[in-house]
VOLUM-653952 format. One record per residue (C-alpha): residue number from 1; residue in three letters; x, y, z. Coordinates in steps of 0.5 Angstrom, whole numbers, plus 500, padded with zeros to 3 digits. Layout:
! VOLUM-653952
NODE  seq  type    x    y    z
NODE  NUM   ALA    X    Y    Z
...
! end
This chain:
! VOLUM-653952
NODE  seq  type    x    y    z
NODE    1   UNK  860  293  510
NODE    2   UNK  864  298  505
NODE    3   UNK  872  297  505
NODE    4   UNK  876  301  502
NODE    5   UNK  882  298  498
NODE    6   UNK  887  301  503
NODE    7   UNK  883  298  509
NODE    8   UNK  882  291  505
NODE    9   UNK  890  291  503
NODE   10   UNK  894  295  508
NODE   11   UNK  897  289  512
NODE   12   UNK  899  283  507
NODE   13   UNK  903  289  503
NODE   14   UNK  905  291  510
NODE   15   UNK  908  283  511
NODE   16   UNK  910  284  503
NODE   17   UNK  915  289  505
NODE   18   UNK  918  286  511
NODE   19   UNK  919  280  507
NODE   20   UNK  922  284  501
NODE   21   UNK  927  287  507
NODE   22   UNK  929  281  511
NODE   23   UNK  930  278  503
NODE   24   UNK  934  284  502
NODE   25   UNK  938  284  508
NODE   26   UNK  940  276  507
NODE   27   UNK  943  278  500
NODE   28   UNK  946  283  503
NODE   29   UNK  943  289  499
NODE   30   UNK  942  293  505
NODE   31   UNK  948  298  509
NODE   32   UNK  953  294  513
NODE   33   UNK  954  298  519
NODE   34   UNK  947  296  522
NODE   35   UNK  948  293  530
NODE   36   UNK  947  285  530
NODE   37   UNK  942  288  536
NODE   38   UNK  938  292  532
NODE   39   UNK  938  286  526
NODE   40   UNK  935  282  532
NODE   41   UNK  931  287  534
NODE   42   UNK  928  288  528
NODE   43   UNK  927  281  526
NODE   44   UNK  923  279  533
NODE   45   UNK  919  285  531
NODE   46   UNK  917  283  524
NODE   47   UNK  916  276  527
NODE   48   UNK  911  278  532
NODE   49   UNK  908  283  527
NODE   50   UNK  907  277  523
NODE   51   UNK  904  272  528
NODE   52   UNK  899  278  531
NODE   53   UNK  898  278  523
NODE   54   UNK  896  271  522
NODE   55   UNK  893  270  528
NODE   56   UNK  888  276  528
NODE   57   UNK  886  274  521
NODE   58   UNK  885  267  524
NODE   59   UNK  880  269  529
NODE   60   UNK  877  274  524
NODE   61   UNK  875  269  520
NODE   62   UNK  873  265  526
NODE   63   UNK  869  270  529
NODE   64   UNK  865  271  522
NODE   65   UNK  863  263  521
NODE   66   UNK  861  264  529
NODE   67   UNK  856  269  527
! end
């Protein structure tokens, strides 16, 4: 199957972007007026997406080995 560069790399790029955003927030490089409730929801979303990404990649590799 021929996949484009973007199809192969969109998930890792998305996780890198999220990691950069979290790191920027920890170092105080983001806006100070973001409510803590919104920050918590964003971190929860990133955590869930990260889990789905890692779990999805693992499942994908297992399925490929079973074929």
